[in-house]
LOBANU-653115 format. One line per field, with one value per residue (C-alpha): residue number from 1; x, y negated, z; residue in one letter. Coordinates in nm, 2 decimals. Layout:
N
n: NUM | ...
px: X | ...
py: Y | ...
pz: Z | ...
res: A | ...
REM end
This chain:
70
n: 1 | 2 | 3 | 4 | 5 | 6 | 7 | 8 | 9 | 10 | 11 | 12 | 13 | 14 | 15 | 16 | 17 | 18 | 19 | 20 | 21 | 22 | 23 | 24 | 25 | 26 | 27 | 28 | 29 | 30 | 31 | 32 | 33 | 34 | 35 | 36 | 37 | 38 | 39 | 40 | 41 | 42 | 43 | 44 | 45 | 46 | 47 | 48 | 49 | 50 | 51 | 52 | 53 | 54 | 55 | 56 | 57 | 58 | 59 | 60 | 61 | 62 | 63 | 64 | 65 | 66 | 67 | 68 | 69 | 70
px: -4.18 | -4.52 | -4.50 | -4.16 | -4.30 | -4.60 | -4.38 | -4.14 | -4.44 | -4.54 | -4.20 | -4.15 | -4.50 | -4.42 | -4.10 | -4.29 | -4.53 | -4.26 | -4.11 | -4.13 | -4.34 | -4.58 | -4.35 | -4.07 | -4.30 | -4.41 | -4.05 | -3.95 | -4.23 | -4.16 | -3.77 | -3.76 | -4.06 | -4.23 | -3.92 | -3.72 | -4.01 | -4.13 | -3.78 | -3.74 | -4.09 | -4.02 | -3.68 | -3.84 | -4.12 | -3.89 | -3.88 | -4.26 | -4.30 | -4.04 | -4.22 | -4.55 | -4.42 | -4.26 | -4.59 | -4.77 | -4.53 | -4.55 | -4.93 | -4.92 | -4.69 | -4.90 | -5.21 | -5.03 | -4.93 | -5.28 | -5.41 | -5.17 | -5.27 | -5.64
py: -0.30 | -0.44 | -0.72 | -0.83 | -0.84 | -1.05 | -1.28 | -1.32 | -1.40 | -1.67 | -1.82 | -1.83 | -1.95 | -2.25 | -2.30 | -2.29 | -2.55 | -2.79 | -2.79 | -3.10 | -2.95 | -2.67 | -2.49 | -2.50 | -2.37 | -2.08 | -1.99 | -2.01 | -1.78 | -1.54 | -1.51 | -1.54 | -1.33 | -1.12 | -0.97 | -0.90 | -0.76 | -0.53 | -0.40 | -0.34 | -0.18 | 0.05 | 0.16 | 0.21 | 0.43 | 0.66 | 0.92 | 0.93 | 0.96 | 1.24 | 1.43 | 1.38 | 1.52 | 1.83 | 1.90 | 1.88 | 2.12 | 2.36 | 2.36 | 2.43 | 2.72 | 2.86 | 2.83 | 3.02 | 3.29 | 3.32 | 3.35 | 3.62 | 3.82 | 3.81
pz: 3.84 | 3.74 | 4.00 | 3.86 | 3.51 | 3.62 | 3.81 | 3.51 | 3.29 | 3.54 | 3.55 | 3.17 | 3.12 | 3.34 | 3.14 | 2.82 | 2.95 | 3.02 | 2.67 | 2.47 | 2.18 | 2.14 | 1.89 | 2.14 | 2.41 | 2.19 | 2.09 | 2.46 | 2.56 | 2.28 | 2.33 | 2.71 | 2.79 | 2.52 | 2.36 | 2.68 | 2.87 | 2.59 | 2.55 | 2.93 | 2.97 | 2.66 | 2.80 | 3.15 | 3.02 | 2.83 | 3.11 | 3.13 | 2.75 | 2.75 | 3.03 | 2.86 | 2.53 | 2.72 | 2.90 | 2.58 | 2.41 | 2.71 | 2.70 | 2.33 | 2.38 | 2.66 | 2.43 | 2.16 | 2.39 | 2.52 | 2.17 | 2.09 | 2.39 | 2.29
res: M | L | I | V | A | V | A | W | I | Y | V | V | G | L | M | A | L | T | E | T | S | I | V | A | G | I | V | T | F | L | F | Y | C | V | L | P | L | S | T | I | I | Y | I | G | G | T | G | K | R | R | A | R | R | R | A | A | E | Q | A | A | R | E | A | Q | Q | A | A | R | R | D
REM end
């Protein structure tokens, strides 16, 4: 997934460089690269965030149970 993201940044960066003005290049980079990639990476990481949250909750429950036993 990371290699695809890097390749997309490269392609859109070249597109932005060929724009007629600096403002058009910045807008192209933002709307074709930054916004879509951030959305896709956020959605792609949902499972990892959910698993990390569940692991933290499980660790907290185990710590509470251990504290109650002592």
